[in-house]
N, C-alpha and C positions, 0 to 999 in steps of 0.2 A: 190831759197828757197828749202832746202832739206826736203822732205816729210818723215814722220816717217814710219816705217815698217807697213805693213798691219796688222790691229788688227783683233780680232775674229769677225765673222759675226754678232753676237748679239751686239757688241760694236759700230757698225756703227750708231745706233740710237742715240748714245751719242757723236759722233764725231763732232767736229767743222768743218763744210765744208765751212764756210764763207770766208776763206782766200785762198782757192784753186780755181784757174781759171777753168772755165768750160771745156776748151779744154784739161786740164791736169787731169780731173777726170776720174776715172775708171767707167765702166758701172754700177757697184754696187753703187758707190757714186752718180751717176746721178739719178738712180732709187730712192735712199733714199731722195735726194733733191726734186724730183718730188712728192714723197709721203708726205714729210713735207709741200710742197706747197698746195697739195690737202687737207690735213688735216686743214691747216690754212684757206683756202677758205671755207671749210665746217663749220668752227667755226664762221667765219665772216659773212657769208651769212645770211641775215635776212629771216626767214621762211615766213613772210608775203609777201615779195617781190618775193622770189623764187617760191612760189605757184602761183603767178599771172603773171609770165612771159608769154607773148604771149596771155594773156586773153584780151578780149575787155573791154574798160572802161565802168563803170556803166553808165546807161542812167538816169541821174537825170533830173527831170523837174524843170525848173527855172520859178518862178512866178514873174511878175513885182511887184515892191513895190507900194502899194496903201496906202496913208496916212489915208484914211477913215477907212479901215479895220484894219490897224495897231493900231489905237487908241482904237478900240473896244477890241482887243486882249490883249493889254498891257496898261491899264489905268494908268495915272500918279498919 
């Protein structure tokens, strides 16, 4: 596949890099591909999960179910 002539540096952001094998990419094209990936990951990462990475799970206390107290709380 014949690659088109190098375009202006500001046009690399709009260039289709999906059909170019990675081993044939120039260093500039590889940097742009990496930048696009990082941007994508930043958009897809959920803030609630990202903020809690490495945090200990919350310590919830679990109380056993007691039918006698359950009826008092929620009468039918």
